[in-house]
KOLFI-835912 format. One record per residue (C-alpha): residue in three letters; x, y, z. Coordinates in Angstrom, 2 decimals. Layout:
N
{type->ala; x->X; y->Y; z->Z}
...
***
This chain:
433
{type->met; x->98.28; y->115.65; z->102.11}
{type->arg; x->97.12; y->117.74; z->99.43}
{type->arg; x->93.07; y->116.14; z->99.64}
{type->ala; x->93.19; y->116.77; z->103.28}
{type->leu; x->93.98; y->120.30; z->102.81}
{type->ala; x->91.40; y->120.25; z->100.29}
{type->gly; x->89.05; y->118.85; z->102.26}
{type->ile; x->89.96; y->120.95; z->105.35}
{type->ala; x->89.55; y->124.26; z->103.19}
{type->leu; x->85.87; y->122.74; z->101.63}
{type->ala; x->84.51; y->122.37; z->104.98}
{type->val; x->85.54; y->125.31; z->106.70}
{type->thr; x->84.74; y->127.87; z->103.90}
{type->ser; x->81.39; y->126.19; z->103.23}
{type->met; x->80.75; y->126.43; z->106.70}
{type->val; x->81.46; y->130.13; z->106.76}
{type->ala; x->79.73; y->130.37; z->103.10}
{type->leu; x->76.32; y->128.83; z->104.84}
{type->ser; x->76.63; y->131.12; z->107.76}
{type->phe; x->76.30; y->133.99; z->106.17}
{type->leu; x->74.59; y->133.17; z->103.17}
{type->val; x->71.29; y->131.62; z->104.79}
{type->pro; x->70.53; y->134.71; z->106.34}
{type->leu; x->71.31; y->137.29; z->103.97}
{type->ala; x->69.35; y->135.05; z->101.68}
{type->leu; x->66.25; y->135.62; z->104.30}
{type->leu; x->66.90; y->139.35; z->104.64}
{type->val; x->66.57; y->139.89; z->101.31}
{type->arg; x->63.35; y->137.74; z->100.86}
{type->glu; x->61.86; y->139.85; z->103.24}
{type->gln; x->63.19; y->142.73; z->101.72}
{type->ala; x->62.10; y->142.00; z->98.81}
{type->arg; x->58.06; y->141.35; z->100.21}
{type->asp; x->58.85; y->144.93; z->102.60}
{type->arg; x->59.28; y->146.55; z->99.27}
{type->ala; x->56.20; y->145.30; z->97.62}
{type->thr; x->53.82; y->145.85; z->100.49}
{type->thr; x->54.89; y->149.42; z->101.50}
{type->ala; x->54.54; y->150.31; z->97.60}
{type->ala; x->50.32; y->148.91; z->97.60}
{type->glu; x->50.22; y->150.36; z->101.13}
{type->gln; x->51.10; y->153.82; z->99.86}
{type->arg; x->48.23; y->153.03; z->97.03}
{type->ala; x->45.96; y->152.43; z->98.87}
{type->ala; x->46.89; y->155.60; z->101.14}
{type->ala; x->46.73; y->158.12; z->97.87}
{type->leu; x->43.25; y->157.43; z->97.31}
{type->ser; x->41.66; y->157.95; z->100.74}
{type->pro; x->41.30; y->161.72; z->100.12}
{type->val; x->40.09; y->160.54; z->97.51}
{type->leu; x->37.28; y->159.33; z->98.92}
{type->ala; x->37.24; y->162.25; z->101.65}
{type->leu; x->36.14; y->164.44; z->97.81}
{type->thr; x->33.51; y->162.05; z->96.59}
{type->thr; x->32.09; y->158.75; z->96.56}
{type->arg; x->30.51; y->158.73; z->93.20}
{type->arg; x->31.37; y->154.77; z->91.90}
{type->ala; x->33.06; y->157.30; z->88.24}
{type->asp; x->34.94; y->159.19; z->90.42}
{type->val; x->36.46; y->156.39; z->92.60}
{type->gln; x->36.81; y->154.13; z->89.12}
{type->gln; x->38.84; y->156.96; z->87.50}
{type->ala; x->41.11; y->157.64; z->90.52}
{type->val; x->42.23; y->153.89; z->90.56}
{type->ala; x->43.30; y->154.10; z->86.84}
{type->glu; x->45.32; y->157.09; z->87.76}
{type->leu; x->47.02; y->155.18; z->89.97}
{type->gly; x->48.10; y->152.58; z->87.52}
{type->ala; x->46.79; y->149.83; z->89.64}
{type->ala; x->43.67; y->148.79; z->88.68}
{type->asp; x->44.05; y->145.40; z->88.87}
{type->gln; x->45.62; y->145.59; z->92.46}
{type->leu; x->43.42; y->148.21; z->93.93}
{type->ala; x->39.86; y->147.89; z->94.72}
{type->val; x->37.35; y->149.93; z->96.47}
{type->arg; x->34.03; y->148.84; z->98.99}
{type->leu; x->31.67; y->152.48; z->98.57}
{type->pro; x->29.81; y->153.05; z->102.09}
{type->asp; x->26.35; y->151.91; z->99.90}
{type->gly; x->27.86; y->148.58; z->99.48}
{type->gly; x->29.20; y->148.63; z->95.70}
{type->leu; x->32.38; y->147.66; z->94.74}
{type->val; x->35.08; y->149.53; z->92.15}
{type->gly; x->37.65; y->146.81; z->91.12}
{type->ser; x->38.00; y->143.26; z->91.60}
{type->pro; x->38.67; y->142.65; z->95.70}
{type->his; x->40.84; y->139.95; z->96.71}
{type->ala; x->40.27; y->140.06; z->100.46}
{type->pro; x->37.23; y->137.53; z->101.82}
{type->arg; x->33.87; y->139.18; z->102.24}
{type->asp; x->34.07; y->138.24; z->106.31}
{type->ala; x->37.72; y->140.15; z->105.89}
{type->leu; x->35.71; y->143.23; z->104.56}
{type->glu; x->32.88; y->143.45; z->106.70}
{type->arg; x->35.72; y->143.34; z->109.29}
{type->ala; x->37.57; y->146.53; z->108.75}
{type->val; x->34.26; y->148.33; z->108.02}
{type->arg; x->32.78; y->147.30; z->111.45}
{type->arg; x->35.50; y->147.65; z->113.33}
{type->arg; x->36.75; y->150.20; z->111.44}
{type->glu; x->40.22; y->148.84; z->111.32}
{type->thr; x->43.32; y->148.15; z->109.28}
{type->leu; x->44.06; y->144.59; z->108.06}
{type->ala; x->46.81; y->142.79; z->106.84}
{type->leu; x->46.34; y->139.02; z->105.48}
{type->asp; x->47.96; y->136.66; z->103.39}
{type->thr; x->45.63; y->134.57; z->100.74}
{type->ala; x->46.22; y->131.42; z->98.65}
{type->asp; x->47.36; y->134.42; z->95.45}
{type->gly; x->48.93; y->136.76; z->97.55}
{type->trp; x->48.76; y->140.03; z->99.93}
{type->val; x->45.75; y->141.86; z->100.83}
{type->his; x->45.64; y->145.37; z->102.59}
{type->leu; x->42.82; y->146.65; z->103.50}
{type->gln; x->42.49; y->150.54; z->105.02}
{type->pro; x->39.04; y->152.08; z->106.30}
{type->val; x->38.58; y->155.28; z->105.21}
{type->val; x->35.48; y->157.39; z->107.48}
{type->leu; x->33.64; y->159.14; z->106.00}
{type->pro; x->31.15; y->162.03; z->107.00}
{type->arg; x->27.89; y->160.83; z->108.21}
{type->asp; x->29.01; y->157.67; z->109.89}
{type->arg; x->30.02; y->156.04; z->106.29}
{type->val; x->32.82; y->154.17; z->105.77}
{type->ala; x->35.13; y->153.04; z->102.63}
{type->val; x->37.47; y->149.98; z->102.18}
{type->val; x->40.57; y->150.82; z->100.04}
{type->glu; x->41.53; y->147.03; z->99.46}
{type->ala; x->45.55; y->147.40; z->97.83}
{type->tyr; x->46.98; y->143.54; z->96.69}
{type->val; x->49.99; y->142.13; z->95.44}
{type->pro; x->50.48; y->139.35; z->93.61}
{type->ala; x->52.58; y->136.30; z->95.31}
{type->ala; x->54.68; y->136.37; z->92.42}
{type->asp; x->55.91; y->140.62; z->93.39}
{type->leu; x->56.02; y->139.47; z->96.48}
{type->asp; x->59.14; y->137.25; z->95.80}
{type->arg; x->60.20; y->139.69; z->92.54}
{type->gly; x->63.87; y->139.97; z->92.19}
{type->val; x->64.82; y->137.01; z->95.44}
{type->ala; x->65.76; y->134.12; z->93.26}
{type->ala; x->68.48; y->136.21; z->90.96}
{type->ser; x->69.58; y->137.56; z->94.27}
{type->trp; x->69.83; y->133.98; z->95.42}
{type->gly; x->71.78; y->132.88; z->92.53}
{type->val; x->74.26; y->135.59; z->92.97}
{type->met; x->75.21; y->135.10; z->95.98}
{type->ala; x->75.36; y->131.33; z->95.55}
{type->leu; x->77.86; y->132.10; z->92.71}
{type->leu; x->79.53; y->133.91; z->95.21}
{type->ala; x->79.62; y->131.47; z->97.79}
{type->leu; x->81.17; y->129.00; z->95.16}
{type->gly; x->83.63; y->131.25; z->94.25}
{type->leu; x->84.39; y->131.93; z->97.72}
{type->val; x->84.51; y->127.90; z->98.71}
{type->gly; x->86.55; y->127.08; z->94.79}
{type->gly; x->88.92; y->129.36; z->95.40}
{type->ser; x->89.60; y->128.32; z->98.90}
{type->val; x->89.86; y->124.98; z->98.06}
{type->leu; x->92.42; y->126.35; z->95.00}
{type->val; x->94.61; y->127.96; z->97.30}
{type->ala; x->94.69; y->125.18; z->100.22}
{type->asp; x->95.46; y->122.62; z->97.22}
{type->arg; x->98.35; y->124.74; z->95.90}
{type->leu; x->99.51; y->124.46; z->99.39}
{type->gly; x->99.32; y->121.39; z->99.85}
{type->ala; x->101.07; y->120.76; z->96.13}
{type->arg; x->103.95; y->122.80; z->97.76}
{type->val; x->104.41; y->120.89; z->100.82}
{type->val; x->103.76; y->117.12; z->99.15}
{type->arg; x->106.63; y->118.17; z->96.51}
{type->ser; x->108.98; y->118.88; z->99.24}
{type->ser; x->108.09; y->116.16; z->101.28}
{type->arg; x->108.58; y->114.15; z->98.26}
{type->ser; x->111.87; y->115.25; z->97.51}
{type->leu; x->112.76; y->114.34; z->100.77}
{type->lys; x->111.53; y->110.52; z->100.21}
{type->arg; x->113.69; y->110.18; z->97.00}
{type->ala; x->116.80; y->111.94; z->98.41}
{type->ser; x->116.67; y->109.39; z->101.46}
{type->leu; x->115.95; y->106.67; z->99.13}
{type->ala; x->118.97; y->107.42; z->97.31}
{type->leu; x->121.04; y->108.49; z->100.36}
{type->gly; x->120.14; y->104.55; z->101.51}
{type->ser; x->120.61; y->103.38; z->98.28}
{type->gly; x->124.09; y->104.06; z->98.37}
{type->asp; x->123.98; y->107.22; z->96.76}
{type->leu; x->126.29; y->109.08; z->98.40}
{type->his; x->125.93; y->112.06; z->96.60}
{type->val; x->122.45; y->113.27; z->96.68}
{type->arg; x->121.48; y->116.47; z->98.24}
{type->leu; x->118.53; y->118.55; z->98.15}
{type->glu; x->117.29; y->121.90; z->97.86}
{type->pro; x->115.44; y->123.59; z->100.67}
{type->asp; x->112.19; y->123.96; z->99.54}
{type->gly; x->108.31; y->124.11; z->100.91}
{type->pro; x->107.53; y->125.78; z->104.28}
{type->pro; x->110.14; y->126.60; z->106.70}
{type->glu; x->109.52; y->123.41; z->108.66}
{type->leu; x->110.41; y->121.32; z->105.62}
{type->gln; x->113.14; y->123.81; z->104.68}
{type->glu; x->115.20; y->123.10; z->107.73}
{type->ala; x->114.54; y->119.32; z->107.07}
{type->gly; x->115.69; y->119.80; z->103.96}
{type->ala; x->118.84; y->121.45; z->105.31}
{type->ala; x->119.22; y->118.92; z->108.04}
{type->phe; x->119.08; y->115.90; z->106.09}
{type->asn; x->122.04; y->117.99; z->103.44}
{type->thr; x->123.86; y->118.02; z->106.37}
{type->met; x->123.39; y->114.83; z->107.87}
{type->ala; x->124.37; y->113.58; z->104.12}
{type->asp; x->127.36; y->115.35; z->104.22}
{type->arg; x->128.50; y->113.25; z->107.93}
{type->val; x->127.82; y->109.88; z->106.36}
{type->ala; x->129.64; y->110.42; z->103.43}
{type->asp; x->132.71; y->112.21; z->105.50}
{type->leu; x->132.31; y->108.81; z->108.25}
{type->leu; x->132.35; y->106.69; z->105.12}
{type->ala; x->135.23; y->107.95; z->104.42}
{type->val; x->137.53; y->107.76; z->107.32}
{type->glu; x->136.20; y->104.66; z->107.60}
{type->arg; x->137.26; y->103.30; z->104.62}
{type->glu; x->140.69; y->105.38; z->104.95}
{type->leu; x->141.39; y->103.29; z->108.78}
{type->val; x->140.29; y->99.94; z->106.48}
{type->ala; x->142.72; y->101.04; z->103.83}
{type->asp; x->145.51; y->101.56; z->106.58}
{type->leu; x->145.37; y->98.44; z->108.95}
{type->ser; x->145.04; y->96.22; z->105.92}
{type->his; x->148.29; y->97.85; z->104.72}
{type->arg; x->150.01; y->96.96; z->108.18}
{type->leu; x->149.74; y->93.74; z->108.33}
{type->arg; x->152.12; y->93.51; z->105.70}
{type->thr; x->154.98; y->93.76; z->107.77}
{type->pro; x->153.49; y->90.07; z->109.42}
{type->leu; x->153.19; y->88.90; z->105.88}
{type->thr; x->156.50; y->89.06; z->105.29}
{type->ala; x->157.81; y->88.22; z->108.15}
{type->leu; x->156.04; y->84.93; z->107.14}
{type->tyr; x->157.96; y->84.53; z->103.75}
{type->leu; x->160.98; y->85.14; z->105.45}
{type->glu; x->159.95; y->82.26; z->108.10}
{type->ala; x->158.93; y->80.21; z->104.87}
{type->asp; x->162.54; y->80.60; z->103.27}
{type->arg; x->164.33; y->79.33; z->106.56}
{type->met; x->162.35; y->76.62; z->106.61}
{type->gly; x->163.07; y->74.97; z->102.99}
{type->gly; x->161.72; y->73.15; z->100.67}
{type->thr; x->159.42; y->71.22; z->103.16}
{type->glu; x->155.82; y->70.48; z->102.51}
{type->ser; x->155.25; y->72.35; z->105.68}
{type->ala; x->157.17; y->75.48; z->104.13}
{type->arg; x->155.27; y->75.16; z->100.99}
{type->arg; x->151.75; y->75.37; z->102.97}
{type->val; x->152.94; y->78.33; z->104.48}
{type->thr; x->153.58; y->80.23; z->101.01}
{type->glu; x->150.75; y->79.27; z->99.65}
{type->ala; x->148.72; y->80.89; z->102.71}
{type->ala; x->150.70; y->83.76; z->102.64}
{type->val; x->149.95; y->84.29; z->98.84}
{type->gln; x->146.56; y->83.91; z->99.62}
{type->leu; x->146.75; y->86.45; z->102.42}
{type->glu; x->148.53; y->88.79; z->100.48}
{type->thr; x->145.87; y->88.45; z->97.68}
{type->glu; x->142.91; y->88.96; z->100.54}
{type->leu; x->144.79; y->92.46; z->102.09}
{type->asp; x->145.12; y->93.42; z->97.94}
{type->ser; x->141.95; y->93.68; z->97.22}
{type->ile; x->140.85; y->95.19; z->100.79}
{type->ile; x->142.62; y->97.66; z->100.44}
{type->thr; x->141.66; y->97.96; z->96.32}
{type->ala; x->137.95; y->98.18; z->97.91}
{type->ala; x->138.44; y->100.32; z->100.44}
{type->arg; x->140.29; y->102.84; z->98.38}
{type->thr; x->137.12; y->102.78; z->95.74}
{type->pro; x->135.18; y->105.98; z->95.92}
{type->leu; x->132.31; y->105.71; z->97.94}
{type->ala; x->129.65; y->106.11; z->94.86}
{type->ala; x->131.26; y->102.99; z->93.57}
{type->ala; x->131.06; y->100.77; z->96.35}
{type->ala; x->127.14; y->101.16; z->96.95}
{type->pro; x->125.31; y->97.36; z->97.33}
{type->gly; x->124.49; y->95.85; z->94.61}
{type->gly; x->127.74; y->94.83; z->93.19}
{type->ala; x->126.48; y->90.63; z->93.45}
{type->ala; x->123.57; y->91.46; z->91.05}
{type->thr; x->126.72; y->92.38; z->88.60}
{type->ala; x->129.34; y->90.09; z->89.31}
{type->lys; x->130.39; y->87.22; z->86.70}
{type->pro; x->128.79; y->84.22; z->87.65}
{type->cys; x->130.30; y->81.03; z->89.15}
{type->asp; x->129.44; y->77.38; z->90.39}
{type->val; x->129.12; y->76.72; z->93.33}
{type->ser; x->130.08; y->73.03; z->93.66}
{type->glu; x->133.35; y->74.04; z->91.61}
{type->val; x->134.24; y->76.68; z->94.25}
{type->val; x->133.72; y->74.34; z->97.31}
{type->ala; x->135.65; y->71.45; z->95.82}
{type->ala; x->138.36; y->73.64; z->95.35}
{type->arg; x->138.49; y->75.17; z->99.01}
{type->leu; x->137.63; y->71.81; z->100.54}
{type->glu; x->141.00; y->70.21; z->99.20}
{type->phe; x->142.59; y->73.57; z->100.90}
{type->trp; x->140.97; y->72.51; z->104.07}
{type->ser; x->141.16; y->69.13; z->103.84}
{type->val; x->144.95; y->69.01; z->104.73}
{type->leu; x->144.34; y->70.97; z->107.82}
{type->ala; x->141.80; y->68.03; z->108.36}
{type->ala; x->143.86; y->65.41; z->107.75}
{type->gln; x->146.46; y->67.02; z->110.74}
{type->gln; x->143.99; y->66.78; z->113.57}
{type->asn; x->142.08; y->63.50; z->112.66}
{type->arg; x->138.95; y->65.55; z->111.20}
{type->phe; x->137.03; y->62.96; z->109.27}
{type->his; x->134.67; y->64.94; z->107.10}
{type->glu; x->132.08; y->64.19; z->104.05}
{type->arg; x->131.13; y->65.51; z->101.13}
{type->tyr; x->128.48; y->65.43; z->98.86}
{type->leu; x->128.69; y->67.97; z->95.74}
{type->thr; x->125.01; y->67.41; z->93.31}
{type->pro; x->126.74; y->66.83; z->89.93}
{type->arg; x->123.58; y->69.44; z->88.15}
{type->pro; x->124.91; y->72.66; z->87.78}
{type->thr; x->124.97; y->75.36; z->89.90}
{type->pro; x->125.58; y->78.19; z->88.81}
{type->val; x->125.03; y->81.79; z->90.40}
{type->arg; x->125.47; y->85.62; z->89.74}
{type->phe; x->128.60; y->85.73; z->92.89}
{type->ala; x->132.19; y->86.62; z->92.14}
{type->glu; x->134.02; y->83.80; z->92.66}
{type->asp; x->136.43; y->84.75; z->95.07}
{type->asp; x->133.32; y->86.30; z->97.53}
{type->leu; x->132.39; y->83.05; z->97.54}
{type->ala; x->135.12; y->81.47; z->98.19}
{type->ala; x->135.47; y->83.40; z->101.17}
{type->val; x->132.30; y->82.64; z->102.13}
{type->val; x->133.08; y->78.60; z->102.70}
{type->asp; x->136.39; y->78.98; z->104.11}
{type->ala; x->134.09; y->81.37; z->106.59}
{type->leu; x->131.70; y->78.49; z->107.62}
{type->ile; x->134.36; y->75.85; z->107.24}
{type->gly; x->136.82; y->77.45; z->109.24}
{type->asn; x->134.51; y->78.45; z->112.29}
{type->val; x->134.12; y->74.72; z->112.41}
{type->phe; x->137.81; y->74.42; z->113.17}
{type->arg; x->137.94; y->77.52; z->114.86}
{type->his; x->134.87; y->76.60; z->117.50}
{type->thr; x->135.40; y->72.45; z->117.49}
{type->ala; x->137.80; y->70.23; z->119.08}
{type->gln; x->140.27; y->68.37; z->116.99}
{type->gly; x->139.37; y->65.23; z->115.71}
{type->thr; x->135.61; y->66.44; z->115.14}
{type->ala; x->133.84; y->65.13; z->112.07}
{type->phe; x->132.07; y->67.34; z->109.77}
{type->ala; x->130.80; y->67.13; z->106.10}
{type->val; x->130.08; y->69.52; z->103.17}
{type->arg; x->127.04; y->69.34; z->100.96}
{type->val; x->125.70; y->71.79; z->98.01}
{type->glu; x->122.32; y->70.54; z->96.64}
{type->arg; x->120.44; y->72.41; z->94.33}
{type->glu; x->116.86; y->73.09; z->94.04}
{type->arg; x->114.49; y->74.42; z->92.07}
{type->arg; x->115.38; y->78.31; z->92.45}
{type->his; x->118.28; y->77.73; z->94.28}
{type->val; x->121.50; y->75.97; z->95.74}
{type->leu; x->122.30; y->74.70; z->99.84}
{type->leu; x->125.18; y->75.01; z->101.07}
{type->thr; x->125.33; y->73.65; z->104.15}
{type->val; x->128.32; y->72.79; z->106.98}
{type->asp; x->127.49; y->69.88; z->110.00}
{type->asp; x->130.47; y->69.21; z->112.46}
{type->ala; x->129.37; y->66.83; z->115.60}
{type->gly; x->130.71; y->69.79; z->117.91}
{type->pro; x->128.92; y->71.08; z->121.21}
{type->gly; x->126.34; y->72.83; z->118.65}
{type->val; x->125.00; y->77.14; z->119.18}
{type->ala; x->123.09; y->77.18; z->122.19}
{type->asp; x->122.24; y->81.04; z->121.02}
{type->pro; x->121.85; y->81.48; z->117.01}
{type->gly; x->120.63; y->84.39; z->116.96}
{type->ala; x->123.68; y->85.86; z->118.79}
{type->ala; x->126.18; y->83.83; z->116.68}
{type->leu; x->124.24; y->86.10; z->113.90}
{type->thr; x->124.82; y->89.17; z->115.78}
{type->arg; x->128.19; y->91.13; z->114.41}
{type->gly; x->130.69; y->92.09; z->117.28}
{type->val; x->128.64; y->90.13; z->120.10}
{type->ser; x->128.70; y->86.35; z->119.64}
{type->ala; x->129.30; y->83.82; z->121.71}
{type->asp; x->133.03; y->81.88; z->122.77}
{type->gly; x->135.29; y->84.76; z->121.87}
{type->ser; x->134.10; y->85.49; z->118.64}
{type->thr; x->133.32; y->89.05; z->116.67}
{type->gly; x->130.70; y->87.04; z->114.51}
{type->leu; x->132.53; y->88.82; z->111.44}
{type->gly; x->132.34; y->85.19; z->109.67}
{type->leu; x->128.88; y->84.42; z->110.02}
{type->asp; x->127.60; y->88.08; z->109.18}
{type->ile; x->130.03; y->87.53; z->106.31}
{type->val; x->127.79; y->84.24; z->104.79}
{type->ala; x->124.64; y->86.19; z->105.74}
{type->arg; x->125.49; y->89.48; z->103.83}
{type->ala; x->126.24; y->87.19; z->101.34}
{type->ala; x->123.40; y->85.50; z->100.88}
{type->arg; x->121.12; y->88.44; z->101.06}
{type->ala; x->123.00; y->89.83; z->98.28}
{type->ala; x->122.63; y->86.39; z->96.57}
{type->ala; x->118.84; y->86.09; z->96.95}
{type->gly; x->119.06; y->84.47; z->99.76}
{type->glu; x->119.41; y->83.47; z->103.73}
{type->leu; x->121.62; y->81.72; z->106.59}
{type->thr; x->120.01; y->79.78; z->108.86}
{type->ile; x->120.62; y->78.04; z->111.68}
{type->gly; x->119.92; y->74.88; z->113.45}
{type->arg; x->120.62; y->70.97; z->114.90}
{type->ala; x->123.06; y->69.34; z->112.59}
{type->pro; x->122.21; y->64.91; z->112.18}
{type->leu; x->125.65; y->64.54; z->113.14}
{type->gly; x->124.86; y->66.25; z->116.78}
{type->gly; x->126.74; y->69.64; z->116.54}
{type->ala; x->125.92; y->72.78; z->114.62}
{type->arg; x->123.84; y->72.84; z->110.63}
{type->val; x->124.72; y->76.45; z->108.67}
{type->arg; x->122.95; y->76.69; z->105.59}
{type->val; x->123.04; y->78.93; z->103.33}
{type->ser; x->120.66; y->79.26; z->100.26}
{type->leu; x->122.30; y->81.61; z->97.29}
{type->gly; x->120.08; y->82.30; z->93.76}
{type->leu; x->120.42; y->80.19; z->90.92}
{type->thr; x->121.09; y->82.97; z->87.97}
{type->ala; x->118.10; y->83.54; z->86.09}
{type->thr; x->119.48; y->82.46; z->82.46}
{type->asp; x->119.87; y->78.40; z->83.77}
***
């Protein structure tokens, strides 16, 4: 923007300066010429009274010398004699004598003025006033130089002022950009000091208002999440009581384990919801302690295999023997695995087979969950939070997608060899591996 404003100022000021400078330069040159020719005409006129009194050669020479312009004055006497060195062409002199008219003409060396003087007895003398070419333009170059310097100063000053104004606008817009990027990256405490033109000051004030509103809304949302999570403790307590009434059976043990896991998750949600907004900014995956994908998947499969056996679900597993470390929290990775396998149990009929694979590539770990169900008709809708089909909220796959992005990977949905859906998650390997 600074360059654009400076360019506009340069173009506009240059056109204005030229529109005045060119006519003024021509006028200065014309005035210099008029001044030189007028002085020459006055010298010629001053010699006319002398010729009216005497035409003796010696007297005329003395008069010319007294005028101080012997090299620029010449006289053609009535008898044809010459005083001084004439510069006019001979035919011009003859014309002035014959027609008795005043002539002014340009020659190769300068400008000549011929003034005829009619004497008694029909005699004619001609006074020639000569101005060299250098005298015609004397002082013009200096005047043009001064005008050019003034024009350059005017143009340079306007460009400098435009640059300073542009710098102020650019500084304000860059501050707004930095604040917007900081707010987008999770810094909810960033605010602007409105500066610059009134429009940018209004934009800065509007940004501050928006940032305050976003912080308030997020604070309210996190409080609602914490309150909702806390309210779930009541049915959780009922589960514990129901498990106690069931005695020491295998079913009671599984219910108790599930209740303990649910309570742990609720504690994590409440803790995260109560965390200050600035500390909850994105990027947690980048600082998480590394964990091994194969180990986490194996542990979660042990949990889901019990339910699979109850529902007659045949399942296959393949876990690469190579290390698969990713910089991702173990609890978050376990939530990803539970979301993927849980979707199989939730959206396919009992007895539907599924398979879980963990494979390692050069820079990523691939976690794949296949099933033999009906598949996913619209993968795009399945990845849309809150609008997925089959009565699903889409939160499970949304959690998986966000986890994949946080671990420098991606989530894809396709058709599995078993005939149903294939959900594949890629997670970036740690740089130290």
